[in-house]
PyMOL commands that place a pseudoatom at each C-alpha (Angstrom):
pseudoatom trace, name=CA, resn=UNK, resi=1, chain=A, elem=C, hetatm=0, pos=[86.686, 131.300, 110.937]
pseudoatom trace, name=CA, resn=UNK, resi=2, chain=A, elem=C, hetatm=0, pos=[89.681, 133.057, 109.420]
pseudoatom trace, name=CA, resn=UNK, resi=3, chain=A, elem=C, hetatm=0, pos=[91.780, 132.450, 112.534]
pseudoatom trace, name=CA, resn=UNK, resi=4, chain=A, elem=C, hetatm=0, pos=[90.914, 128.735, 112.456]
pseudoatom trace, name=CA, resn=UNK, resi=5, chain=A, elem=C, hetatm=0, pos=[91.763, 128.585, 108.781]
pseudoatom trace, name=CA, resn=UNK, resi=6, chain=A, elem=C, hetatm=0, pos=[95.169, 130.212, 109.299]
pseudoatom trace, name=CA, resn=UNK, resi=7, chain=A, elem=C, hetatm=0, pos=[95.950, 128.015, 112.272]
pseudoatom trace, name=CA, resn=UNK, resi=8, chain=A, elem=C, hetatm=0, pos=[94.997, 124.909, 110.292]
pseudoatom trace, name=CA, resn=UNK, resi=9, chain=A, elem=C, hetatm=0, pos=[97.213, 126.004, 107.400]
pseudoatom trace, name=CA, resn=UNK, resi=10, chain=A, elem=C, hetatm=0, pos=[100.124, 126.516, 109.800]
pseudoatom trace, name=CA, resn=UNK, resi=11, chain=A, elem=C, hetatm=0, pos=[99.709, 122.975, 111.077]
pseudoatom trace, name=CA, resn=UNK, resi=12, chain=A, elem=C, hetatm=0, pos=[99.669, 121.652, 107.532]
pseudoatom trace, name=CA, resn=UNK, resi=13, chain=A, elem=C, hetatm=0, pos=[102.787, 123.648, 106.696]
pseudoatom trace, name=CA, resn=UNK, resi=14, chain=A, elem=C, hetatm=0, pos=[104.585, 122.302, 109.788]
pseudoatom trace, name=CA, resn=UNK, resi=15, chain=A, elem=C, hetatm=0, pos=[103.584, 118.764, 108.812]
pseudoatom trace, name=CA, resn=UNK, resi=16, chain=A, elem=C, hetatm=0, pos=[104.866, 119.431, 105.297]
pseudoatom trace, name=CA, resn=UNK, resi=17, chain=A, elem=C, hetatm=0, pos=[108.181, 120.649, 106.655]
pseudoatom trace, name=CA, resn=UNK, resi=18, chain=A, elem=C, hetatm=0, pos=[108.537, 117.528, 108.839]
pseudoatom trace, name=CA, resn=UNK, resi=19, chain=A, elem=C, hetatm=0, pos=[107.653, 115.302, 105.899]
pseudoatom trace, name=CA, resn=UNK, resi=20, chain=A, elem=C, hetatm=0, pos=[109.320, 116.814, 102.818]
pseudoatom trace, name=CA, resn=UNK, resi=21, chain=A, elem=C, hetatm=0, pos=[108.399, 113.765, 100.787]
pseudoatom trace, name=CA, resn=UNK, resi=22, chain=A, elem=C, hetatm=0, pos=[104.734, 114.696, 101.044]
pseudoatom trace, name=CA, resn=UNK, resi=23, chain=A, elem=C, hetatm=0, pos=[105.335, 118.134, 99.568]
pseudoatom trace, name=CA, resn=UNK, resi=24, chain=A, elem=C, hetatm=0, pos=[103.505, 117.392, 96.319]
pseudoatom trace, name=CA, resn=UNK, resi=25, chain=A, elem=C, hetatm=0, pos=[100.590, 115.951, 98.265]
pseudoatom trace, name=CA, resn=UNK, resi=26, chain=A, elem=C, hetatm=0, pos=[100.361, 119.058, 100.393]
pseudoatom trace, name=CA, resn=UNK, resi=27, chain=A, elem=C, hetatm=0, pos=[100.398, 121.233, 97.264]
pseudoatom trace, name=CA, resn=UNK, resi=28, chain=A, elem=C, hetatm=0, pos=[97.481, 119.242, 95.910]
pseudoatom trace, name=CA, resn=UNK, resi=29, chain=A, elem=C, hetatm=0, pos=[95.593, 119.805, 99.135]
pseudoatom trace, name=CA, resn=UNK, resi=30, chain=A, elem=C, hetatm=0, pos=[96.130, 123.553, 98.961]
pseudoatom trace, name=CA, resn=UNK, resi=31, chain=A, elem=C, hetatm=0, pos=[94.955, 123.594, 95.348]
pseudoatom trace, name=CA, resn=UNK, resi=32, chain=A, elem=C, hetatm=0, pos=[91.756, 121.883, 96.411]
pseudoatom trace, name=CA, resn=UNK, resi=33, chain=A, elem=C, hetatm=0, pos=[91.269, 124.149, 99.398]
for i in range(1, 33): cmd.bond("trace and resi %d" % i, "trace and resi %d" % (i + 1))
show_as sticks, trace
zoom trace
């Protein structure tokens, strides 16, 4: 479960880096998670 969580977070971070405009949206997601 932890490994999956970490891997998922890494994917979200990569997506965030590719789309800097969605940075605030990603931050909101992490706050909810």
